[in-house]
C-alpha positions as CSV (number, residue, x, y, z in Angstrom):
1,M,2.5,-6.0,-5.4
2,T,5.7,-6.7,-7.4
3,E,8.2,-9.0,-5.9
4,A,11.0,-6.3,-5.8
5,T,8.9,-3.5,-4.4
6,Q,7.5,-5.9,-1.7
7,R,11.0,-7.1,-0.8
8,T,12.2,-3.5,-0.6
9,S,9.3,-2.6,1.7
10,D,9.8,-5.8,3.8
11,N,13.4,-4.8,4.4
12,G,12.4,-1.5,6.0
13,V,12.1,1.0,3.1
14,S,8.9,3.1,2.7
15,I,8.4,3.7,-1.0
16,W,7.1,7.2,-1.7
17,L,6.3,8.6,-5.2
18,D,8.2,11.8,-6.1
19,D,5.4,13.2,-8.2
20,L,1.9,14.6,-8.1
21,S,-0.6,16.2,-10.4
22,R,-4.3,16.6,-10.9
23,S,-4.4,14.1,-13.7
24,R,-2.5,11.5,-11.7
25,I,-5.1,11.8,-9.0
26,E,-8.1,11.9,-11.2
27,S,-7.0,9.1,-13.6
28,G,-6.6,6.6,-10.8
29,S,-2.8,6.4,-11.4
30,L,-1.9,7.2,-7.8
31,Q,-4.3,4.6,-6.5
32,D,-2.9,2.0,-8.9
33,L,0.7,2.6,-7.7
34,I,-0.5,2.2,-4.1
35,A,-2.3,-1.1,-4.9
36,N,0.4,-2.6,-7.1
37,K,3.8,-1.1,-6.3
38,N,3.9,-0.5,-2.5
39,V,3.7,3.3,-2.7
40,V,2.8,4.6,0.7
41,G,3.4,8.4,0.4
42,V,4.1,11.3,-2.0
43,T,6.6,14.1,-2.1
44,T,6.2,17.3,-4.2
45,N,8.5,20.2,-4.9
46,P,8.4,23.3,-7.0
47,S,9.8,21.5,-10.1
48,I,7.0,18.8,-9.8
49,F,4.3,21.5,-9.6
50,Q,5.9,23.3,-12.5
51,K,5.5,20.2,-14.6
52,A,1.9,19.6,-13.4
53,L,0.7,23.1,-13.7
54,S,2.2,23.6,-17.2
55,Q,-0.4,21.2,-18.5
56,V,-3.3,22.9,-20.3
57,G,-6.6,21.5,-19.2
58,P,-6.5,19.7,-15.9
59,Y,-6.6,22.8,-13.8
60,D,-8.9,25.0,-16.0
61,A,-12.1,24.1,-14.1
62,Q,-10.7,25.2,-10.8
63,L,-9.1,28.3,-12.3
64,K,-12.5,29.3,-13.8
65,E,-14.1,28.8,-10.5
66,L,-11.5,31.0,-8.8
67,G,-12.1,33.8,-11.3
68,K,-9.7,36.7,-11.7
69,V,-7.7,36.1,-8.5
70,D,-4.0,37.1,-8.2
71,V,-1.6,34.4,-9.3
72,E,-0.1,33.7,-5.9
73,T,-3.6,33.0,-4.5
74,A,-4.4,30.8,-7.5
75,V,-1.2,28.7,-7.1
76,R,-1.9,28.3,-3.4
77,E,-5.4,27.0,-4.2
78,L,-4.3,24.6,-7.0
79,T,-1.4,23.1,-5.1
80,T,-3.1,22.7,-1.8
81,T,-6.1,21.1,-3.5
82,D,-3.9,18.5,-5.1
83,V,-2.1,17.8,-1.8
84,R,-5.4,17.7,0.2
85,N,-6.9,15.2,-2.3
86,A,-3.8,13.1,-2.2
87,T,-3.8,13.0,1.6
88,D,-7.3,11.7,1.5
89,I,-6.3,8.9,-0.8
90,F,-3.5,8.0,1.7
91,R,-5.5,8.5,4.8
92,E,-6.2,4.7,5.3
93,I,-2.4,4.0,5.1
94,A,-1.7,6.8,7.5
95,E,-4.1,5.4,10.1
96,K,-2.8,1.8,9.6
97,T,0.8,2.9,10.1
98,D,0.1,5.2,13.0
99,F,0.8,8.2,10.7
100,V,4.4,7.0,10.0
101,D,3.4,6.6,6.3
102,G,0.5,7.9,4.2
103,R,2.2,11.3,4.1
104,V,2.0,13.9,1.4
105,S,4.5,16.8,1.4
106,I,4.1,20.4,0.1
107,E,6.9,22.8,0.1
108,V,7.1,26.4,1.3
109,D,7.8,29.0,-1.4
110,P,11.4,28.5,-2.3
111,R,12.0,32.2,-2.5
112,L,11.8,32.2,1.3
113,A,14.7,29.7,1.7
114,H,16.8,32.3,3.5
115,E,14.0,33.9,5.5
116,T,13.3,32.2,8.9
117,E,10.2,34.1,10.0
118,A,8.5,34.1,6.6
119,T,9.2,30.4,6.2
120,E,7.7,29.6,9.7
121,K,4.6,31.8,8.9
122,Q,4.0,30.1,5.5
123,A,4.5,26.6,7.0
124,V,1.6,27.3,9.4
125,E,-0.5,28.8,6.5
126,L,0.0,25.7,4.3
127,W,-0.7,23.3,7.2
128,E,-3.9,25.0,8.0
129,K,-4.9,25.3,4.3
130,V,-4.3,21.6,3.5
131,N,-6.0,20.8,6.9
132,R,-5.1,17.1,7.0
133,P,-3.2,15.3,9.7
134,N,-1.1,13.3,7.2
135,A,0.3,16.3,5.4
136,M,3.9,17.3,5.8
137,I,5.3,20.8,5.2
138,K,8.7,20.9,3.4
139,I,11.2,23.3,4.6
140,P,14.7,23.6,3.1
141,A,17.7,22.8,5.3
142,T,19.4,26.1,4.8
143,L,21.0,27.8,7.8
144,E,18.0,30.1,8.0
145,G,15.6,27.1,7.6
146,L,16.9,25.3,10.7
147,P,15.2,27.5,13.3
148,A,12.0,27.5,11.2
149,I,12.1,23.7,11.3
150,T,12.3,23.8,15.1
151,A,9.6,26.4,15.4
152,T,7.2,24.6,13.0
153,L,7.6,21.3,14.8
154,A,7.0,23.1,18.1
155,K,3.5,24.0,16.9
156,G,2.7,20.3,16.3
157,I,3.2,20.5,12.6
158,S,4.8,17.6,10.6
159,V,7.9,18.6,8.6
160,N,9.8,17.2,5.7
161,V,13.2,18.8,5.8
162,T,14.5,19.1,2.2
163,L,17.7,19.8,0.3
164,I,20.2,18.1,2.7
165,F,23.5,17.2,1.0
166,S,26.1,17.1,3.7
167,L,26.6,15.2,6.9
168,E,27.4,18.4,8.8
169,R,24.0,19.9,7.8
170,Y,22.2,16.6,8.4
171,E,23.4,16.6,12.0
172,Q,22.1,20.1,12.5
173,V,18.8,19.0,11.0
174,I,18.5,16.1,13.6
175,D,19.3,18.6,16.4
176,A,16.7,21.0,15.0
177,Y,14.2,18.1,15.0
178,I,14.8,16.9,18.5
179,E,14.6,20.5,19.8
180,G,11.4,21.0,17.9
181,I,9.8,17.9,19.4
182,A,11.0,18.8,22.9
183,Q,9.3,22.2,22.4
184,A,6.1,20.5,21.1
185,A,6.0,18.4,24.2
186,A,6.5,21.5,26.4
187,N,3.7,23.1,24.4
188,G,1.3,20.3,25.2
189,H,1.1,18.7,21.8
190,D,0.5,15.0,21.3
191,L,3.8,13.8,19.9
192,K,2.4,10.6,18.4
193,H,1.2,12.1,15.1
194,I,4.0,14.6,14.5
195,G,6.0,13.2,11.7
196,S,9.2,14.2,10.1
197,V,11.6,13.0,7.5
198,A,15.1,14.4,6.6
199,S,15.4,14.4,2.8
200,F,19.0,13.6,1.9
201,F,19.8,14.2,-1.8
202,V,21.7,11.4,-3.4
203,S,22.3,11.3,-7.2
204,R,23.2,14.9,-7.5
205,V,26.3,14.3,-5.4
206,D,27.6,11.7,-7.9
207,T,26.9,14.1,-10.8
208,A,29.0,16.8,-9.2
209,V,31.8,14.6,-7.8
210,D,32.1,12.5,-11.0
211,K,32.9,15.6,-13.0
212,L,35.8,16.4,-10.6
213,L,37.0,12.8,-10.8
214,E,36.9,12.9,-14.6
215,A,38.8,16.2,-14.6
216,N,41.5,14.5,-12.4
217,G,41.7,11.7,-14.9
218,S,43.9,9.3,-12.8
219,D,43.1,5.6,-12.5
220,E,42.6,6.2,-8.8
221,A,40.0,8.9,-9.6
222,K,38.2,6.8,-12.2
223,A,37.9,3.9,-9.6
224,L,35.9,6.3,-7.4
225,E,33.3,7.3,-10.0
226,G,29.8,6.6,-9.0
227,K,30.7,5.9,-5.4
228,A,30.5,9.3,-3.6
229,A,26.8,9.6,-3.4
230,V,26.0,6.2,-1.9
231,A,28.9,6.5,0.5
232,N,27.7,9.9,1.7
233,A,24.1,8.6,2.2
234,R,25.3,5.5,4.0
235,L,27.3,7.7,6.4
236,A,24.1,9.8,6.9
237,Y,22.4,6.6,8.0
238,E,25.2,5.9,10.4
239,L,24.7,9.3,11.8
240,F,21.0,8.7,12.1
241,E,21.6,5.5,14.1
242,K,24.1,7.2,16.3
243,K,22.2,10.4,17.1
244,F,18.9,8.8,18.0
245,A,20.7,6.2,20.1
246,E,22.9,8.6,22.0
247,D,21.1,11.9,22.3
248,P,20.1,12.2,26.0
249,R,16.9,14.0,25.2
250,W,15.5,11.4,22.8
251,A,14.7,8.5,25.2
252,D,12.4,10.7,27.2
253,L,10.7,12.1,24.1
254,A,10.3,8.6,22.6
255,A,8.7,7.5,25.9
256,K,6.1,10.2,25.3
257,G,5.3,8.8,21.8
258,A,7.7,10.8,19.6
259,K,8.9,9.0,16.4
260,V,12.4,9.2,15.0
261,Q,12.9,11.5,12.1
262,R,13.5,9.0,9.3
263,P,16.2,9.6,6.6
264,L,14.5,10.0,3.2
265,W,16.6,9.4,0.1
266,A,15.7,12.1,-2.5
267,S,17.1,12.6,-6.0
268,T,17.1,8.9,-6.5
269,G,16.6,8.9,-10.3
270,T,19.8,7.7,-12.0
271,K,21.3,10.5,-14.1
272,N,24.3,8.6,-15.5
273,P,23.1,5.9,-18.0
274,A,26.3,3.9,-17.2
275,Y,24.9,3.2,-13.7
276,S,22.0,0.9,-12.8
277,D,18.6,2.6,-13.0
278,C,17.9,1.2,-9.5
279,K,21.3,2.2,-8.1
280,Y,20.0,4.8,-5.6
281,V,17.4,2.4,-4.3
282,D,19.1,-1.0,-4.2
283,E,22.3,0.3,-2.6
284,L,20.5,2.2,0.2
285,V,18.1,-0.4,1.7
286,A,17.8,-0.4,5.5
287,K,15.2,-0.1,8.3
288,H,13.5,3.2,9.0
289,I,14.3,4.6,5.5
290,V,12.0,6.4,3.1
291,N,13.0,6.4,-0.6
292,T,11.0,8.9,-2.8
293,M,11.2,7.9,-6.4
294,P,10.2,9.4,-9.8
295,E,7.9,6.9,-11.5
296,K,10.6,5.9,-14.0
297,T,12.8,4.7,-11.1
298,L,9.8,3.0,-9.3
299,N,9.1,1.1,-12.5
300,A,12.7,0.0,-12.8
301,L,12.7,-1.2,-9.3
302,A,9.4,-3.1,-9.8
303,D,10.8,-4.7,-13.0
304,H,14.3,-5.7,-12.0
305,G,15.3,-4.3,-8.6
306,N,16.8,-6.2,-5.8
307,G,15.6,-4.7,-2.5
308,A,17.9,-6.6,-0.2
309,P,19.5,-4.9,2.8
310,S,22.5,-3.0,1.6
311,I,23.7,-0.5,4.2
312,E,24.6,-2.6,7.2
313,G,28.4,-3.3,7.3
314,T,29.3,-0.6,4.8
315,Y,30.4,2.2,7.1
316,E,34.1,1.5,7.1
317,E,34.2,1.3,3.3
318,S,32.1,4.5,3.0
319,H,34.5,6.4,5.3
320,A,37.4,5.2,3.2
321,I,35.7,6.4,-0.1
322,I,35.2,9.9,1.4
323,N,38.8,10.0,2.7
324,K,40.1,9.0,-0.7
325,L,38.2,11.8,-2.3
326,A,39.8,14.2,0.1
327,E,43.3,12.8,-0.8
328,L,42.6,13.5,-4.4
329,G,41.8,17.2,-3.5
330,I,38.0,16.9,-3.7
331,N,36.5,18.8,-0.8
332,L,33.0,17.3,-0.3
333,K,31.9,20.3,1.8
334,D,32.5,22.6,-1.1
335,V,30.6,20.3,-3.4
336,T,27.6,20.0,-1.1
337,D,27.5,23.7,-0.3
338,K,27.2,24.4,-4.0
339,L,24.6,21.7,-4.5
340,E,22.5,23.3,-1.7
341,A,22.7,26.8,-3.3
342,D,22.0,25.3,-6.8
343,G,19.1,23.4,-5.4
344,V,17.5,26.5,-4.0
345,A,18.1,28.4,-7.2
346,A,16.6,25.6,-9.3
347,F,13.4,25.5,-7.2
348,I,13.1,29.3,-7.4
349,K,13.4,29.1,-11.2
350,S,10.7,26.4,-11.2
351,W,8.5,28.5,-9.0
352,D,8.8,31.5,-11.3
353,S,7.7,29.1,-14.1
354,V,4.7,28.0,-12.0
355,L,3.6,31.6,-11.5
356,A,3.9,32.3,-15.3
357,D,2.1,29.2,-16.3
358,V,-0.8,29.8,-13.8
359,Q,-1.1,33.4,-14.9
360,S,-1.4,32.2,-18.5
361,G,-4.1,29.8,-17.3
362,I,-6.0,32.6,-15.4
363,D,-5.9,34.8,-18.5
364,R,-7.0,32.0,-20.8
365,V,-10.1,30.8,-18.8
366,N,-11.1,34.4,-18.1
367,A,-10.7,35.6,-21.7
């Protein structure tokens, strides 16, 4: 293990890889990252599968085996096969950590982001298709997604809640989680192996807010560049601590074996070259955190990251940063609402590309 990734892990952060492909699994790359860089889980999303499935070659054998199936069926088979194989690689870690880590996430069709019942139905289908206890089903934290999150958890299915940008929505996600776990308990499910993370997106907040600060142009605005995203995430951690400590339902559920829904930092690749390439890891280290990283960020952390605790004692400063943004006329809720809508749209665009690429593959191998 590298010194920086080990230190990051020792200080409470579970390092997950934000990437998956057939070639990564078959080449041994994933096993190597587990062995040498403290990787203990994987997240996928439509953009990741778009990148993987656009490769000519790795999926041809399975496509040929599937024959002339419809493209939706083919995509489901290809993606769930990768996730199933990855969960098997992580099974030992899952068992050693009592299923806290060793998780592999797969997302519902992003076109269902505003359809509660269809999301719930597909979450069950994906869970049954992957058929591994250390899988997680990703459901977006849209308003329509919230009841689907509760209903899916109530069936004993582990959930990764994705596309969270605002503190307001994050609080709703925690409430949806606690209600789902309460229903799972009432339905007779063993709570010990039901896992959940709340994927709070980070770097995209800086990208959006920095543009507004640049447009303002004042010295006061310039002094805030690169600070909004970390402040927003640190306040999410404050909310995490507060909610699970104070919600009257939680103590009873924890006594029955329920685990807290950990905050997961997503979108942690640094997009502004003026900022440290470890910024959204090193500035967000605390206990009960998951940080899912693209490989480039993971390598940067391994090479020159810090990994020391960096959230405790920052809440007052973080509140002050958000208040200063408001004083400059930047409404963070408007920013995060747009980021959520843009995030859903981007995943739908990626999914459309997945369908097109896989259809090309079906046509090629059956020509």
